[in-house]
C-alpha positions in Angstrom: 119.1 103.0 103.3 116.4 101.2 105.1 113.4 103.3 106.2 113.0 104.0 109.9 110.4 102.1 111.8 107.6 104.5 113.0 107.2 104.8 116.7 104.0 104.0 118.5 103.9 106.0 121.7 100.3 106.9 122.4 99.6 105.8 126.0 95.8 105.7 125.3 96.2 103.3 122.4 97.2 100.1 124.2 95.2 98.3 127.0 96.9 97.8 130.4 99.6 95.3 130.2 102.8 94.4 132.0 104.8 95.0 128.8 105.7 98.5 127.6 103.4 99.8 125.0 105.9 100.1 122.2 106.9 96.5 122.7 103.3 95.4 122.4 103.0 97.4 119.2 106.3 95.9 117.9 105.0 92.4 118.6 101.7 92.9 116.9 103.3 94.6 113.9 105.2 91.4 113.0 102.0 89.3 112.7 100.2 88.5 109.5 97.2 90.5 108.4 94.6 87.9 109.1 95.1 87.7 112.9 95.5 91.4 113.2 92.1 91.9 111.6 90.7 89.5 114.2 92.5 91.3 117.1 90.7 94.6 116.2 87.7 93.2 118.0 89.6 92.6 121.3 89.0 96.1 122.5 88.6 99.7 121.2 92.2 100.4 122.1 93.6 97.6 119.9 91.1 98.7 117.1 92.5 102.2 117.2 96.1 101.0 117.3 95.8 98.5 114.3 93.8 101.1 112.3 96.3 103.9 112.9 98.5 105.1 110.0 101.7 104.7 112.0 101.0 101.1 112.9 100.0 100.3 109.3 103.4 101.8 108.2 105.2 99.8 110.9 103.5 96.6 109.9 104.3 97.1 106.2 108.0 97.8 107.1 108.3 94.5 108.8 106.4 92.6 106.1 108.8 93.9 103.4 111.8 92.8 105.4 110.6 89.2 105.8 111.3 87.1 102.7 108.5 84.6 103.6 106.0 87.4 103.1 107.0 87.9 99.5 104.3 86.4 97.2 103.1 86.7 93.7 99.8 87.9 92.3 99.1 85.8 89.1 96.4 86.9 86.6 95.2 84.2 84.3 92.4 83.9 81.7 90.7 80.7 80.9 88.4 80.2 77.9 86.5 77.2 79.2 84.9 78.0 81.6 85.4 81.5 80.4 86.7 84.0 82.9 89.5 85.7 84.7 91.3 84.3 87.8 93.5 86.2 90.1 95.6 83.9 92.4 98.0 84.4 95.3 101.1 82.3 95.0 103.3 82.0 98.1 106.9 81.5 97.1 107.7 79.6 100.3 105.1 77.0 99.5 105.5 76.1 95.9 102.7 74.4 93.9 100.1 76.0 96.1 98.0 78.9 94.9 94.9 80.5 96.4 92.1 81.9 94.2 91.1 85.3 95.3 87.7 87.0 95.2 88.4 90.2 93.2 86.1 93.2 92.8 85.2 92.5 89.1 83.8 88.9 89.1 81.3 89.7 86.3 84.0 90.4 83.7 84.4 87.2 81.6 86.0 88.4 78.3 89.8 88.5 78.0 89.9 92.3 77.4 87.5 93.3 80.2 89.9 93.0 83.2 93.5 93.8 83.7 95.8 93.7 86.7 97.8 96.9 86.2 100.3 96.6 89.0 100.8 95.9 92.7 102.2 98.5 95.2 102.7 98.1 98.9 99.9 95.6 99.3 97.4 97.4 97.0 96.5 95.8 93.6 95.4 98.2 90.9 92.7 96.7 88.6 91.4 98.3 85.5 88.9 97.7 82.6 90.8 98.1 79.3 91.1 99.7 76.9 90.0 103.0 78.4 89.9 102.3 82.1 86.2 103.0 82.4 86.3 101.0 85.7 89.3 101.3 88.1 89.8 99.9 91.5 92.4 99.8 94.3 92.1 96.4 96.0 93.8 95.0 99.1 93.5 91.2 98.8 94.7 90.7 102.4 92.0 92.9 104.0 89.5 92.1 101.2 88.7 95.8 100.7 88.4 97.6 97.4 88.0 101.3 96.4 86.3 102.3 93.2 88.2 105.2 91.6 86.4 105.3 88.3 85.3 109.0 88.5 87.9 110.4 86.0 88.2 114.1 84.9 89.3 113.2 81.3 86.3 111.8 79.5 85.0 111.5 75.9 87.7 109.0 74.9 87.0 106.9 71.8 88.9 104.2 69.8 91.3 106.7 68.2 92.9 107.4 71.6 95.3 105.3 73.6 95.1 105.0 77.3 97.7 103.8 79.8 97.7 103.6 83.5 100.1 103.2 86.4 100.5 103.6 90.1 103.0 105.0 92.5 103.6 106.0 96.2 104.6 109.4 97.5 106.6 108.8 100.8 106.6 112.5 101.6 102.8 112.8 101.8 102.1 109.1 102.4 99.9 109.2 99.4 99.0 106.4 96.8 98.9 107.9 93.3 97.2 106.5 90.2 98.2 107.9 86.9 96.1 107.8 83.7 97.7 108.8 80.5 95.6 109.7 77.4 97.3 110.1 74.0 96.7 110.1 70.3 99.1 110.6 67.4 99.8 114.3 66.6 97.8 115.4 69.6 98.9 116.8 73.0 99.3 114.1 75.6 97.0 114.5 78.6 97.3 112.9 82.0 95.4 112.9 85.3 96.3 111.6 88.7 94.2 110.1 91.5 95.3 110.9 95.1 94.2 108.5 97.8 94.6 111.3 100.4 92.2 113.6 98.7 90.1 110.8 97.1 89.9 112.8 93.8 91.3 113.0 90.3 92.8 116.1 88.7 94.5 116.8 85.4 98.2 117.6 85.3 100.4 119.3 82.8 102.5 117.0 80.5 105.7 118.4 79.0 107.0 115.1 77.6 105.9 114.0 74.1 105.9 110.4 72.8 104.1 108.5 70.1 103.4 105.3 71.9 103.5 104.0 75.5 102.8 100.6 77.0 99.1 100.3 78.1 100.2 99.9 81.8 103.3 100.7 83.8 106.0 98.0 83.4 107.5 98.3 86.8 107.4 100.3 90.1 110.7 100.9 91.8 110.8 102.7 95.2 107.3 104.1 94.5 108.1 105.4 91.0 106.3 103.9 88.0 108.1 103.2 84.7 106.6 102.6 81.2 108.2 101.5 78.0 107.6 104.2 75.3 108.5 104.6 71.7 109.0 107.0 68.8 107.5 105.9 65.6 107.5 106.7 61.9 104.7 106.1 59.4 105.9 103.9 56.6 104.1 101.6 54.2 100.8 102.2 55.9 102.0 101.1 59.3 104.0 102.3 62.4 107.7 101.3 62.4 109.6 101.8 65.6 112.5 104.2 65.5 113.5 103.8 69.1 112.3 102.6 72.5 113.0 104.2 75.9 111.5 104.5 79.4 109.2 107.1 80.8 109.1 107.5 84.5 106.8 109.6 86.7 108.2 111.5 89.6 105.4 111.2 92.2 106.6 114.0 94.4 107.0 116.6 91.7 104.3 115.2 89.4 106.6 115.3 86.3 107.1 112.7 83.5 110.8 112.0 82.6 112.4 110.3 79.7 115.0 107.6 80.7 117.2 106.2 77.9 117.7 102.4 77.7 121.2 100.8 77.5 122.9 101.5 74.2 122.9 97.8 73.3 119.1 97.8 73.1 118.8 98.5 69.4 115.5 97.0 68.4 112.4 95.3 69.8 113.6 91.9 68.7 116.3 91.7 71.3 114.4 93.8 73.9 112.3 91.5 76.1 111.0 93.7 78.8 111.4 96.0 81.9 111.0 94.8 85.4 112.0 95.5 89.0 115.2 93.8 90.0 116.2 94.1 93.7 114.8 97.7 94.1 116.3 98.8 90.7 115.0 98.9 87.2 116.1 95.9 85.2 116.0 95.5 81.4 116.0 91.9 80.1 117.2 91.0 76.6 117.0 87.8 74.6 119.8 87.2 72.1 119.7 85.2 68.9 121.6 82.4 70.7 118.9 82.3 73.3 121.0 83.8 76.0 119.3 86.2 78.4 121.0 89.4 79.6 119.9 91.5 82.5 120.9 95.2 82.7 120.2 97.3 85.8 120.0 101.1 86.1 122.6 102.7 88.3 121.0 106.2 88.0 118.7 107.9 85.5 121.5 108.0 82.9 123.7 104.9 83.2 123.3 101.2 83.2 125.4 98.1 84.2 125.3 94.6 82.8 124.2 92.5 85.8 124.5 89.0 84.4 123.9 86.7 81.5 122.2 83.3 81.8 120.7 80.5 79.7 117.5 78.8 80.8 118.4 75.7 78.8 115.3 76.1 76.5 114.9 78.0 73.4 112.6 81.1 73.4 109.8 79.1 71.7 109.7 76.9 74.8 109.9 79.4 77.6 108.9 82.9 78.5 110.2 85.2 81.2 107.4 86.8 83.2 109.3 88.9 85.6 111.6 88.8 88.7 110.7 88.0 92.3 111.6 90.2 95.2 114.6 88.0 95.9 115.9 88.5 92.4 114.9 85.1 90.9 113.7 85.1 87.4 110.0 84.0 87.0 109.7 81.9 83.9 107.0 79.8 82.2 107.2 76.9 79.8 104.7 76.3 77.0 103.3 73.6 79.2 102.2 76.5 81.5 104.5 75.3 84.2 105.9 78.3 86.1 109.3 78.1 87.7 112.0 80.2 89.4 115.5 80.5 88.1 118.4 81.9 90.1 120.2 83.7 87.2 123.1 85.0 89.3 124.1 81.4 90.2 122.7 79.8 87.0 120.5 77.2 88.7 116.8 76.4 88.6 114.8 76.9 91.8 111.4 75.6 92.7 108.7 74.6 90.2 105.9 76.9 91.4 102.6 75.7 89.9 100.9 74.8 86.6 98.0 77.1 85.7 95.1 76.0 83.5 94.6 79.3 81.7 96.9 81.7 79.9 99.0 83.8 82.2 98.4 87.5 81.6 100.7 88.9 84.3 102.7 88.1 87.4 103.2 90.8 90.1 105.3 90.9 93.3 103.0 91.3 96.3 103.5 91.8 100.0 100.4 91.8 102.2 99.6 94.9 104.2 96.9 96.7 106.1 97.0 99.7 103.7 93.6 101.0 103.1 92.1 103.7 100.8 89.4 105.9 102.4 85.9 104.8 101.3 86.9 101.2 100.6 84.3 98.5 100.8 84.5 94.8 101.6 84.8 92.4 98.7 83.2 88.9 98.8 
């Protein structure tokens, strides 16, 4: 069910005008972020309105509803000249990408910077492998918040660290989750709350041997990771089974979610991604067919569709799905394109990137801000 649009009713918030105040707010909330940032200087009343939490929620609601606002954040790494690039790719204007000024321009090695995820206009950046530096960044407002002051410290190379992000609609709170684990040791986790601007350690009842170094998808504010059980054989780890781990942002509880029964090994399992506000599991068969399964609830799955990209898996890689449900794929020529899997037809060729694509993330611009954020660039 679609969320209700927040009402703007404060009579002191809008300057005198012949239009009713709620209509003015409704008109402004449908505009892009850039002019709204400029309109804050019109008068104190408009500044107060545009900065208010209710208006920010209203603006985000309309942005999500408009397909032309659905973009991609693309993270690439280029060896010559060496460095990371984070670009904004508008799906309604293919072959056009905009290089963004991110908070970590000094990071030049491939393992120094990672885009963890994107949630409601905020992009979560981290410094692998231990997340020594972490930032919540809004590319539209060019603001960034450093959240590197963890409570769990003293992590060395024998530990694994994973991170994710979620949104609690009840408390209107953006949550960052940092998981610390090591074989045969108790799993530890801490969460950052944007409302309190602080970290705190939480109890973890779930046990697993391995988990992806960042959340694989965020659906309706809930992050999901691919996790595994392992057995030590022949001086190495062999997977016994893979499954999903989700984090309930309201109750602060990790939950195990089984994958479809057909997922028997990692050779056929390609990845987990958001598909039209549901969790999707993508598989690649020996005959180079692709199969998408979507989760009906926390215990059952449905086969959504099967498709063939017309290229073998050595020639193409699937990077994710757009908000509209199009598969985002990349050829070995680094040419990125969209594929409408439900209708079995190729869509627009998006762009060709010079560097290696590390990640592609759905993005919708917003006015969302974390307290204490600073301007970038």
